[in-house]
DSSP file (Angstrom, degrees, kcal/mol; ACC not computed):
  #  RESIDUE AA STRUCTURE BP1 BP2  ACC     N-H-->O    O-->H-N    N-H-->O    O-->H-N    TCO  KAPPA ALPHA  PHI   PSI    X-CA   Y-CA   Z-CA
    1    1 A M              0   0    0      0, 0.0     3,-0.1     0, 0.0     2,-0.0   0.000 360.0 360.0 360.0 148.2    0.0    0.0    0.0
    2    2 A E        -     0   0    0      1,-0.1     2,-0.2     2,-0.0    64,-0.0  -0.306 360.0 -93.0 -69.2 155.1    1.1    3.5   -0.7
    3    3 A Y        -     0   0    0      1,-0.1     2,-1.2    -2,-0.0     3,-0.1  -0.517  30.2-131.7 -71.5 141.0    2.3    5.9    2.0
    4    4 A A    >   -     0   0    0     -2,-0.2     3,-1.8     1,-0.2    56,-0.2  -0.731  26.6-178.1 -96.2  85.9   -0.4    8.0    3.3
    5    5 A E  T 3  S+     0   0    0     -2,-1.2    55,-0.2     1,-0.3    -1,-0.2   0.752  80.1  49.0 -63.3 -27.4    1.3   11.5    3.2
    6    6 A E  T 3  S-     0   0    0     53,-2.2     2,-0.3     1,-0.3    -1,-0.3   0.436 104.3-133.2 -92.2  -2.6   -1.6   13.3    4.7
    7    7 A G  E <   -A   59   0A   0     -3,-1.8    52,-2.9    52,-0.6    -1,-0.3  -0.672  43.7 -43.2  91.0-138.6   -2.1   10.9    7.6
    8    8 A D  E  >  -A   58   0A   0     -2,-0.3     4,-1.8    50,-0.2    50,-0.2  -0.860  47.7-109.4-131.1 166.4   -5.5    9.7    8.5
    9    9 A L  H  > S+     0   0    0     48,-2.4     4,-2.4    45,-1.0    46,-0.2   0.823 113.4  65.3 -61.4 -32.5   -9.1   11.4    8.8
   10   10 A Q  H  > S+     0   0    0     44,-1.0     4,-2.1     2,-0.2    -1,-0.2   0.949 105.5  40.0 -56.3 -57.4   -9.0   11.0   12.5
   11   11 A N  H  > S+     0   0    0      1,-0.2     4,-2.6     2,-0.2    -1,-0.2   0.887 114.0  54.9 -65.8 -37.8   -6.1   13.4   12.9
   12   12 A L  H  X S+     0   0    0     -4,-1.8     4,-1.5     2,-0.2    -1,-0.2   0.925 110.5  45.8 -53.9 -44.5   -7.6   15.7   10.3
   13   13 A I  H  X S+     0   0    0     -4,-2.4     4,-2.7     2,-0.2    -2,-0.2   0.895 111.0  52.3 -63.3 -47.0  -10.8   15.8   12.2
   14   14 A K  H  X S+     0   0    0     -4,-2.1     4,-2.6     1,-0.2    -2,-0.2   0.905 107.6  52.6 -60.6 -46.9   -9.0   16.4   15.5
   15   15 A N  H  X S+     0   0    0     -4,-2.6     4,-1.8     2,-0.2    -1,-0.2   0.830 108.9  49.6 -54.0 -41.3   -7.1   19.3   13.9
   16   16 A Q  H  X>S+     0   0    0     -4,-1.5     5,-1.9     2,-0.2     4,-0.9   0.925 109.3  50.5 -72.4 -44.3  -10.2   20.9   12.8
   17   17 A I  H  <5S+     0   0    0     -4,-2.7     3,-0.5     1,-0.2    -2,-0.2   0.915 111.8  49.7 -60.3 -41.4  -11.8   20.6   16.3
   18   18 A L  H  <5S+     0   0    0     -4,-2.6    -1,-0.2     1,-0.2    -2,-0.2   0.878 114.8  42.9 -62.6 -36.9   -8.6   22.2   17.8
   19   19 A K  H  <5S-     0   0    0     -4,-1.8    -1,-0.2    -5,-0.2    -2,-0.2   0.580 107.1-132.1 -83.7  -6.2   -8.7   25.1   15.3
   20   20 A R  T  <5 +     0   0    0     -4,-0.9     2,-0.4    -3,-0.5    -3,-0.2   0.949  62.3 135.3  47.9  55.9  -12.6   25.3   15.8
   21   21 A K      < -     0   0    0     -5,-1.9    -1,-0.2    -6,-0.1    -2,-0.2  -0.987  50.4-136.2-132.2 126.9  -13.0   25.4   12.1
   22   22 A Y        -     0   0    0     -2,-0.4    98,-0.1    -3,-0.1     3,-0.1  -0.480  26.1-106.9 -80.3 150.6  -15.6   23.3   10.2
   23   23 A F        -     0   0    0     96,-0.7     2,-0.2    -2,-0.2    -1,-0.1  -0.309  40.3-106.7 -63.4 157.4  -14.8   21.4    7.1
   24   24 A S     >  -     0   0    0      1,-0.1     4,-2.5     4,-0.0     5,-0.2  -0.520  23.7-115.2 -81.5 154.6  -16.2   22.9    3.9
   25   25 A E  H  > S+     0   0    0      1,-0.2     4,-2.5     2,-0.2     5,-0.2   0.904 118.6  54.2 -57.8 -41.2  -19.0   21.3    2.2
   26   26 A K  H  > S+     0   0    0      1,-0.2     4,-1.8     2,-0.2    -1,-0.2   0.861 107.5  51.2 -65.4 -35.6  -16.8   20.5   -0.8
   27   27 A E  H  > S+     0   0    0      2,-0.2     4,-2.3    -3,-0.2    -1,-0.2   0.888 111.1  47.5 -70.3 -36.4  -14.3   18.8    1.6
   28   28 A I  H  X S+     0   0    0     -4,-2.5     4,-3.1     1,-0.2     5,-0.2   0.958 112.2  48.3 -63.6 -47.0  -16.9   16.7    3.1
   29   29 A W  H  X S+     0   0    0     -4,-2.5     4,-2.3     2,-0.2     5,-0.2   0.842 109.2  53.7 -60.8 -38.9  -18.4   15.6   -0.2
   30   30 A K  H  X S+     0   0    0     -4,-1.8     4,-2.1     2,-0.2     5,-0.2   0.971 114.6  41.7 -62.7 -53.3  -14.8   14.8   -1.6
   31   31 A V  H  X S+     0   0    0     -4,-2.3     4,-2.5     1,-0.2     5,-0.2   0.943 117.9  47.0 -59.9 -51.3  -14.2   12.4    1.5
   32   32 A A  H  X S+     0   0    0     -4,-3.1     4,-1.6     1,-0.2    -1,-0.2   0.812 111.6  49.4 -62.9 -33.0  -17.6   11.0    1.3
   33   33 A W  H  X S+     0   0    0     -4,-2.3     4,-1.8    -5,-0.2    -1,-0.2   0.908 112.9  46.6 -66.3 -45.4  -17.6   10.4   -2.4
   34   34 A Q  H  X S+     0   0    0     -4,-2.1     4,-2.9     1,-0.2    -2,-0.2   0.893 112.4  51.6 -71.2 -40.5  -14.2    8.6   -2.3
   35   35 A L  H  X S+     0   0    0     -4,-2.5     4,-2.8     1,-0.2    -1,-0.2   0.916 108.2  51.7 -63.9 -40.2  -15.4    6.5    0.8
   36   36 A C  H  X S+     0   0    0     -4,-1.6     4,-2.4    -5,-0.2    -1,-0.2   0.870 109.5  48.8 -57.1 -44.0  -18.5    5.5   -1.2
   37   37 A L  H  X S+     0   0    0     -4,-1.8     4,-2.7     2,-0.2     5,-0.2   0.926 112.4  50.5 -65.5 -50.8  -16.3    4.4   -4.2
   38   38 A A  H  X S+     0   0    0     -4,-2.9     4,-2.3     1,-0.2    -2,-0.2   0.936 112.7  44.7 -57.1 -44.1  -14.1    2.4   -1.7
   39   39 A L  H  X S+     0   0    0     -4,-2.8     4,-3.5     2,-0.2    -1,-0.2   0.889 109.5  56.1 -69.5 -39.2  -17.0    0.7   -0.2
   40   40 A L  H  X S+     0   0    0     -4,-2.4     4,-2.8    -5,-0.2    -1,-0.2   0.916 108.0  49.5 -52.3 -45.7  -18.6    0.0   -3.6
   41   41 A H  H  X S+     0   0    0     -4,-2.7     4,-0.8     2,-0.2    -2,-0.2   0.955 113.3  45.2 -60.3 -51.2  -15.4   -1.8   -4.6
   42   42 A C  H ><>S+     0   0    0     -4,-2.3     5,-2.8    -5,-0.2     3,-0.8   0.920 114.4  48.1 -59.8 -42.9  -15.4   -3.9   -1.5
   43   43 A H  H ><5S+     0   0    0     -4,-3.5     3,-2.2     1,-0.3    -1,-0.2   0.876 103.9  59.9 -70.4 -34.1  -19.1   -4.7   -1.7
   44   44 A S  H 3<5S+     0   0    0     -4,-2.8    -1,-0.3     1,-0.3    -2,-0.2   0.687 108.1  48.2 -66.3 -12.3  -18.9   -5.6   -5.4
   45   45 A H  T <<5S-     0   0    0     -3,-0.8    -1,-0.3    -4,-0.8    -2,-0.2   0.193 122.2-109.0-104.6  14.3  -16.5   -8.2   -4.2
   46   46 A D  T < 5S+     0   0    0     -3,-2.2    30,-2.9     1,-0.2     2,-0.5   0.853  73.2 138.0  62.8  38.6  -18.7   -9.4   -1.4
   47   47 A I  E   < -C   75   0B   0     -5,-2.8     2,-0.6    28,-0.2    28,-0.2  -0.957  39.7-159.0-119.1 130.9  -16.5   -8.0    1.3
   48   48 A I  E     -C   74   0B   0     26,-3.2    26,-2.2    -2,-0.5    57,-0.1  -0.926   5.0-158.2-101.5 128.5  -18.0   -6.2    4.3
   49   49 A H        -     0   0    0     -2,-0.6    23,-0.2    24,-0.2    -1,-0.2   0.942  10.9-171.7 -67.4 -50.8  -15.4   -4.0    5.9
   50   50 A R        +     0   0    0     55,-0.1    39,-0.2    23,-0.1    -1,-0.1   0.322  68.8  64.5  75.0   1.5  -17.1   -3.9    9.3
   51   51 A D        +     0   0    0     37,-0.2     2,-0.7    18,-0.1     5,-0.1  -0.121  57.4 159.6-143.0  46.0  -14.8   -1.1   10.8
   52   52 A V        +     0   0    0     40,-0.2    63,-0.1     3,-0.1    17,-0.0  -0.636  23.0 134.3 -76.0 117.1  -15.3    2.0    8.8
   53   53 A K    >   -     0   0    0     -2,-0.7     3,-1.5    61,-0.1     4,-0.2  -0.937  68.4 -97.8-150.5 163.1  -14.0    4.9   11.0
   54   54 A P  G >  S+     0   0    0      0, 0.0     3,-1.5     0, 0.0   -45,-1.0   0.821 118.1  61.0 -58.3 -30.2  -11.9    7.9   10.5
   55   55 A L  G 3  S+     0   0    0      1,-0.3    -3,-0.1   -46,-0.2   -44,-0.1   0.784 104.9  50.0 -64.5 -24.1   -8.8    6.2   11.8
   56   56 A N  G <  S+     0   0    0     -3,-1.5    12,-3.2    -5,-0.1     2,-0.8   0.308  88.9  92.1 -99.0   8.2   -9.1    3.7    9.0
   57   57 A V  E <   - B   0  67A   0     -3,-1.5   -48,-2.4    10,-0.2     2,-0.3  -0.883  63.4-167.1-100.9 101.2   -9.4    6.4    6.3
   58   58 A L  E     -AB   8  66A   0      8,-2.8     8,-2.9    -2,-0.8     2,-0.5  -0.654   6.3-147.2 -98.1 149.1   -5.9    7.1    5.1
   59   59 A M  E     -AB   7  65A   0    -52,-2.9   -53,-2.2    -2,-0.3   -52,-0.6  -0.947  15.9-179.7-126.8 124.4   -5.2   10.1    3.0
   60   60 A G    >   -     0   0    0      4,-3.3     3,-1.3    -2,-0.5   -56,-0.1   0.042  53.6 -25.1 -98.0-153.1   -2.5   10.4    0.4
   61   61 A K  G >  S+     0   0    0      1,-0.3     3,-1.7     2,-0.2    -1,-0.3  -0.188 133.7   9.3 -51.3 143.2   -1.5   13.2   -1.9
   62   62 A N  G 3  S-     0   0    0      1,-0.3    -1,-0.3    -3,-0.1     3,-0.1   0.786 131.6 -69.8  50.3  30.4   -4.3   15.8   -2.6
   63   63 A K  G <  S+     0   0    0     -3,-1.3     2,-0.5     1,-0.2    -1,-0.3   0.842  78.0 175.2  59.3  36.8   -6.3   14.0    0.1
   64   64 A M    <   -     0   0    0     -3,-1.7    -4,-3.3     1,-0.1     2,-0.2  -0.689  28.7-123.2 -80.2 126.1   -6.9   11.0   -1.9
   65   65 A I  E     -B   59   0A   0     -2,-0.5     2,-0.4    -6,-0.2    -6,-0.2  -0.476  28.7-178.4 -79.7 133.1   -8.7    8.4    0.2
   66   66 A K  E     -B   58   0A   0     -8,-2.9    -8,-2.8    -2,-0.2     2,-0.7  -0.986  21.4-142.4-122.2 120.8   -7.5    4.9    0.9
   67   67 A L  E     -B   57   0A   0     -2,-0.4   -10,-0.2   -10,-0.2     2,-0.1  -0.747  35.0-179.6 -87.5 122.3   -9.7    2.7    3.0
   68   68 A G        +     0   0    0    -12,-3.2   -12,-0.1    -2,-0.7    -1,-0.0  -0.346  37.3  53.0-108.3-175.1   -7.4    0.7    5.3
   69   69 A D        +     0   0    0      1,-0.1     3,-0.4    -2,-0.1    -1,-0.1   0.973  43.1 177.3  51.6  81.5   -7.3   -1.9    8.0
   70   70 A L    >   +     0   0    0      1,-0.2     3,-1.2     2,-0.1    -1,-0.1   0.152  45.3 116.2 -92.1  19.3   -9.4   -4.8    6.6
   71   71 A S  T 3  S+     0   0    0      1,-0.3    -1,-0.2   -20,-0.1    -2,-0.1   0.760  81.1  40.1 -64.4 -21.5   -8.6   -6.9    9.7
   72   72 A E  T 3  S+     0   0    0     -3,-0.4    -1,-0.3   -23,-0.2    -2,-0.1   0.447  96.4 111.3 -98.3  -3.1  -12.4   -7.0   10.8
   73   73 A S    <   -     0   0    0     -3,-1.2     2,-0.3   -22,-0.1   -24,-0.2  -0.141  46.1-170.5 -71.0 166.5  -13.6   -7.5    7.1
   74   74 A T  E     -C   48   0B   0    -26,-2.2   -26,-3.2     2,-0.0     2,-0.5  -0.980  25.3-119.7-157.5 153.2  -15.2  -10.6    5.8
   75   75 A V  E     -C   47   0B   0     -2,-0.3     2,-0.4   -28,-0.2   -28,-0.2  -0.781  35.7-172.0 -89.3 125.6  -16.2  -12.1    2.6
   76   76 A V        -     0   0    0    -30,-2.9     2,-0.1    -2,-0.5     6,-0.0  -0.968  25.2-117.7-127.2 139.4  -20.0  -12.9    2.5
   77   77 A N    >   -     0   0    0     -2,-0.4     3,-1.8     1,-0.1   -31,-0.0  -0.441  29.1-119.6 -68.9 142.7  -22.0  -14.7    0.0
   78   78 A K  T 3  S+     0   0    0      1,-0.3    -1,-0.1    -2,-0.1   -32,-0.0   0.815 115.5  42.7 -53.0 -33.4  -24.8  -12.5   -1.7
   79   79 A E  T 3  S+     0   0    0      2,-0.0     2,-0.4     0, 0.0    -1,-0.3   0.559 105.3  79.3 -93.7  -3.7  -27.5  -14.8   -0.3
   80   80 A K    <   -     0   0    0     -3,-1.8     2,-0.3     0, 0.0    -4,-0.0  -0.804  62.3-157.8-103.5 143.7  -25.9  -15.1    3.2
   81   81 A Y        -     0   0    0     -2,-0.4    23,-0.2    23,-0.1     2,-0.2  -0.872  22.8-115.2-109.4 149.4  -26.1  -12.5    5.9
   82   82 A M  B     -D  103   0C   0     21,-2.6    21,-2.0    -2,-0.3     2,-0.3  -0.523  38.2-177.6 -73.7 151.6  -23.8  -12.2    8.8
   83   83 A K        +     0   0    0     19,-0.2     2,-0.5    -2,-0.2    19,-0.2  -0.956  47.5   3.9-154.3 136.0  -25.2  -12.9   12.2
   84   84 A G  S    S+     0   0    0     17,-0.3     2,-0.3    -2,-0.3    18,-0.1  -0.186  82.6 112.8 102.5 -48.8  -24.1  -12.8   15.8
   85   85 A K        -     0   0    0     -2,-0.5     2,-0.9     1,-0.1    -1,-0.2  -0.515  53.2-153.8 -75.7 123.7  -20.5  -11.6   15.7
   86   86 A Q        +     0   0    0     -2,-0.3     2,-0.3    -3,-0.1    -1,-0.1  -0.849  32.6 157.5 -99.3  98.2  -20.2   -8.2   17.2
   87   87 A V        +     0   0    0     -2,-0.9     2,-0.2     2,-0.1    10,-0.0  -0.912  22.9  44.9-124.3 154.0  -17.2   -6.6   15.5
   88   88 A G  S    S-     0   0    0     -2,-0.3   -37,-0.2   -37,-0.1     5,-0.1  -0.561  92.2 -41.5 115.2 178.5  -15.9   -3.1   14.9
   89   89 A T    >   -     0   0    0     -2,-0.2     3,-2.7   -39,-0.2     4,-0.1  -0.754  51.3-131.8 -89.0 122.9  -15.5    0.0   16.9
   90   90 A P  G >  S+     0   0    0      0, 0.0     3,-1.9     0, 0.0    -1,-0.1   0.784 101.7  61.5 -44.0 -41.7  -18.5    0.7   19.1
   91   91 A L  G 3  S+     0   0    0      1,-0.3    35,-0.2    -3,-0.0    -3,-0.0   0.731 113.4  37.3 -61.5 -22.9  -18.9    4.4   18.1
   92   92 A Y  G <  S+     0   0    0     -3,-2.7    -1,-0.3     2,-0.1     2,-0.2   0.114  86.1 127.6-118.2  20.7  -19.5    3.3   14.5
   93   93 A L    <   -     0   0    0     -3,-1.9    -5,-0.1    -4,-0.1   -42,-0.0  -0.558  56.2-125.7 -82.7 145.1  -21.6    0.1   15.0
   94   94 A S     >  -     0   0    0     -2,-0.2     4,-2.2     1,-0.1     3,-0.2  -0.501  24.0-113.5 -83.3 156.0  -24.9   -0.3   13.2
   95   95 A P  H  > S+     0   0    0      0, 0.0     4,-2.6     0, 0.0     5,-0.2   0.876 116.1  61.4 -63.9 -32.5  -28.0   -1.1   15.2
   96   96 A E  H  4>S+     0   0    0      2,-0.2     5,-3.0     1,-0.2     4,-0.4   0.938 107.2  43.9 -62.4 -46.4  -28.2   -4.6   13.5
   97   97 A I  H >45S+     0   0    0     -3,-0.2     3,-2.2     1,-0.2    -1,-0.2   0.966 113.0  51.4 -61.9 -51.0  -24.7   -5.5   14.9
   98   98 A I  H 3<5S+     0   0    0     -4,-2.2    -2,-0.2     1,-0.3    -1,-0.2   0.886 113.0  45.8 -51.0 -42.7  -25.6   -4.2   18.3
   99   99 A K  T 3<5S-     0   0    0     -4,-2.6    -1,-0.3    -5,-0.2    -2,-0.2   0.545 111.5-123.3 -78.1  -5.4  -28.8   -6.2   18.3
  100  100 A K  T < 5 +     0   0    0     -3,-2.2     2,-0.3    -4,-0.4    -3,-0.2   0.936  63.1 144.9  54.4  46.5  -26.9   -9.3   17.0
  101  101 A Q      < -     0   0    0     -5,-3.0   -17,-0.3    -6,-0.2    -1,-0.2  -0.693  62.1 -74.3-105.0 174.1  -29.2   -9.5   14.1
  102  102 A A        +     0   0    0     -2,-0.3     2,-0.3   -19,-0.2   -19,-0.2  -0.370  60.2 177.5 -56.4 135.2  -28.5  -10.6   10.6
  103  103 A Y  B     -D   82   0C   0    -21,-2.0   -21,-2.6    -7,-0.1     2,-0.2  -0.923  12.5-179.4-144.8 162.2  -26.6   -7.8    8.8
  104  104 A D    >   -     0   0    0     -2,-0.3     3,-2.1   -23,-0.2     4,-0.3  -0.567  59.1 -46.0-140.4-158.2  -25.0   -7.2    5.3
  105  105 A H  T >> S+     0   0    0      1,-0.3     3,-1.4    -2,-0.2     4,-1.0   0.716 119.2  77.0 -58.2 -20.2  -23.0   -4.5    3.5
  106  106 A R  H 3> S+     0   0    0      1,-0.3     4,-2.0     2,-0.2    -1,-0.3   0.719  77.4  72.3 -68.6 -11.9  -25.3   -1.8    4.7
  107  107 A T  H <> S+     0   0    0     -3,-2.1     4,-1.8     1,-0.2    -1,-0.3   0.883  97.0  51.7 -60.0 -36.7  -23.7   -2.0    8.1
  108  108 A D  H <> S+     0   0    0     -3,-1.4     4,-1.9    -4,-0.3    -1,-0.2   0.828 105.1  55.1 -65.0 -37.6  -20.8   -0.3    6.3
  109  109 A V  H  X S+     0   0    0     -4,-1.0     4,-1.9     2,-0.2    -1,-0.2   0.876 105.1  52.1 -68.9 -36.6  -23.1    2.4    5.0
  110  110 A F  H  X S+     0   0    0     -4,-2.0     4,-1.9     1,-0.2     3,-0.2   0.954 110.2  48.7 -63.9 -45.2  -24.3    3.2    8.5
  111  111 A S  H  X S+     0   0    0     -4,-1.8     4,-1.7     1,-0.2    -2,-0.2   0.812 107.5  56.1 -59.6 -27.6  -20.6    3.6    9.6
  112  112 A L  H  X S+     0   0    0     -4,-1.9     4,-2.3     2,-0.2    -1,-0.2   0.876 105.8  50.9 -66.1 -37.9  -20.1    5.8    6.6
  113  113 A G  H  X S+     0   0    0     -4,-1.9     4,-2.7    -3,-0.2    -2,-0.2   0.895 107.7  52.3 -63.1 -40.9  -22.9    8.1    7.8
  114  114 A V  H  X S+     0   0    0     -4,-1.9     4,-2.5     2,-0.2    -1,-0.2   0.896 110.0  49.1 -63.8 -42.2  -21.5    8.3   11.2
  115  115 A V  H  X S+     0   0    0     -4,-1.7     4,-1.7     2,-0.2    -2,-0.2   0.878 113.1  46.5 -60.9 -42.5  -18.0    9.4    9.7
  116  116 A V  H  X S+     0   0    0     -4,-2.3     4,-2.1     2,-0.2    -2,-0.2   0.894 111.2  51.5 -72.9 -36.4  -19.7   12.0    7.5
  117  117 A Y  H  X S+     0   0    0     -4,-2.7     4,-3.0     1,-0.2     5,-0.4   0.966 109.3  52.8 -52.5 -51.4  -21.8   13.3   10.5
  118  118 A Y  H  X S+     0   0    0     -4,-2.5     4,-1.6     1,-0.3    -2,-0.2   0.869 111.1  45.1 -61.5 -37.1  -18.5   13.5   12.5
  119  119 A M  H  < S+     0   0    0     -4,-1.7   -96,-0.7     2,-0.2    -1,-0.3   0.873 117.6  44.7 -74.5 -34.6  -16.8   15.7    9.7
  120  120 A A  H  < S+     0   0    0     -4,-2.1    -2,-0.2     1,-0.2    -1,-0.2   0.887 128.1  25.5 -77.7 -37.0  -19.8   17.9    9.3
  121  121 A A  H  < S-     0   0    0     -4,-3.0    -3,-0.2     2,-0.3    -2,-0.2   0.519  92.5-133.5-106.5  -8.1  -20.6   18.4   12.9
  122  122 A L  S  < S+     0   0    0     -4,-1.6     2,-0.3    -5,-0.4    -4,-0.1   0.751  82.4  81.2  58.4  24.1  -17.1   17.9   14.4
  123  123 A E  S    S-     0   0    0     -6,-0.3    -2,-0.3    -5,-0.2    -1,-0.2  -0.971  88.1-102.2-148.2 152.0  -18.8   15.7   17.0
  124  124 A L        -     0   0    0     -2,-0.3     3,-0.1     1,-0.1    -9,-0.1  -0.520  21.7-133.2 -74.4 147.1  -20.0   12.2   17.0
  125  125 A P  S    S+     0   0    0      0, 0.0     2,-0.4     0, 0.0    19,-0.3   0.742  93.6  29.5 -68.5 -22.8  -23.6   11.5   16.6
  126  126 A F  S    S+     0   0    0    -35,-0.2     2,-0.3    17,-0.1     8,-0.1  -0.991  73.9 153.3-141.9 128.5  -23.7    9.0   19.4
  127  127 A N        +     0   0    0     -2,-0.4     2,-0.3     6,-0.1     3,-0.1  -0.990   7.3 164.7-150.7 154.5  -21.5    9.1   22.4
  128  128 A D        -     0   0    0     -2,-0.3     6,-0.1     1,-0.1    -2,-0.0  -0.970  43.4-114.9-162.1 161.9  -21.6    8.0   25.9
  129  129 A Q  S    S+     0   0    0     -2,-0.3     2,-0.3     1,-0.0    -1,-0.1   0.775 101.0  32.1 -72.1 -31.3  -19.4    7.5   29.0
  130  130 A N  S  > S-     0   0    0      1,-0.1     4,-2.0    -3,-0.1     5,-0.2  -0.898  83.8-114.1-131.2 161.3  -20.0    3.8   29.0
  131  131 A I  H  > S+     0   0    0     -2,-0.3     4,-2.0     2,-0.2     5,-0.1   0.814 113.2  53.7 -61.2 -39.2  -20.7    1.0   26.3
  132  132 A D  H  > S+     0   0    0      2,-0.2     4,-2.9     1,-0.2    -1,-0.2   0.959 111.1  47.3 -65.1 -52.5  -24.3    0.3   27.5
  133  133 A G  H  > S+     0   0    0      1,-0.2     4,-2.0     2,-0.2    -2,-0.2   0.874 112.3  48.0 -56.1 -37.9  -25.2    4.0   27.2
  134  134 A L  H  X S+     0   0    0     -4,-2.0     4,-2.6     2,-0.2    -1,-0.2   0.905 111.2  51.9 -67.2 -39.0  -23.6    4.3   23.8
  135  135 A M  H  X S+     0   0    0     -4,-2.0     4,-2.0     2,-0.2    -2,-0.2   0.934 110.2  49.0 -56.3 -55.6  -25.5    1.1   22.6
  136  136 A N  H  X S+     0   0    0     -4,-2.9     4,-2.8     1,-0.2     5,-0.4   0.915 110.7  50.0 -57.0 -47.7  -28.8    2.5   23.8
  137  137 A K  H  X S+     0   0    0     -4,-2.0     4,-1.9     1,-0.2    -1,-0.2   0.893 110.3  48.8 -63.3 -41.9  -28.2    5.8   22.1
  138  138 A I  H  < S+     0   0    0     -4,-2.6    -1,-0.2     1,-0.2    -2,-0.2   0.884 116.9  43.6 -66.8 -28.7  -27.4    4.3   18.8
  139  139 A L  H  < S+     0   0    0     -4,-2.0    -2,-0.2    -3,-0.2    -1,-0.2   0.844 132.1  14.2 -72.1 -42.8  -30.5    2.0   19.1
  140  140 A Y  H  < S+     0   0    0     -4,-2.8     2,-0.4    -5,-0.2    -3,-0.2   0.622 105.0  78.5-122.7 -15.9  -33.0    4.6   20.3
  141  141 A K     <  -     0   0    0     -4,-1.9    -1,-0.0    -5,-0.4     0, 0.0  -0.788  63.2-134.3-106.6 145.4  -31.9    8.1   19.9
  142  142 A Q        -     0   0    0     -2,-0.4    -3,-0.0     1,-0.1    -4,-0.0  -0.705  32.0-111.9 -87.0 140.1  -31.7   10.4   17.0
  143  143 A P        -     0   0    0      0, 0.0   -17,-0.1     0, 0.0    -1,-0.1  -0.356  40.6 -96.3 -67.7 152.4  -28.5   12.4   16.4
  144  144 A L        -     0   0    0    -19,-0.3     2,-0.0     1,-0.1     0, 0.0  -0.481  43.4-109.7 -68.2 140.9  -28.8   16.2   16.9
  145  145 A P              0   0    0      0, 0.0    -1,-0.1     0, 0.0    -3,-0.0  -0.276 360.0 360.0 -63.5 155.4  -29.3   18.0   13.7
  146  146 A F              0   0    0     -3,-0.1    -2,-0.0    -2,-0.0     0, 0.0   0.363 360.0 360.0-124.8 360.0  -26.3   20.2   12.5
């Protein structure tokens, strides 16, 4: 894999928070579009990433996106859904994974939405001091509008 000259999206977001400066809409769309393409590529090969988060979004020259860390990913048959295994980073888990229900590639789309929200609002849509509170918020609360 190529070197990520610009680091990762997590550090970029943290820098924006420190500067108290929002990303432009154009910057958010650029990242979101590239992540959509990366996930489309994975999903077209029946791969569910299962850990889409800013730390795994690597940035090369001109902020070109590379979706990294496939350690939690899995190959799934198009007729088969994953069930039972709770994997990924809790802040970005989809409700289906939390409920230990059957899930498919759409779990990555939920995580992508959390990443885009985080970029736009500079805060996570769901957060809590403990894991049970976090899971409850993901399942039953609506994120604040931004």
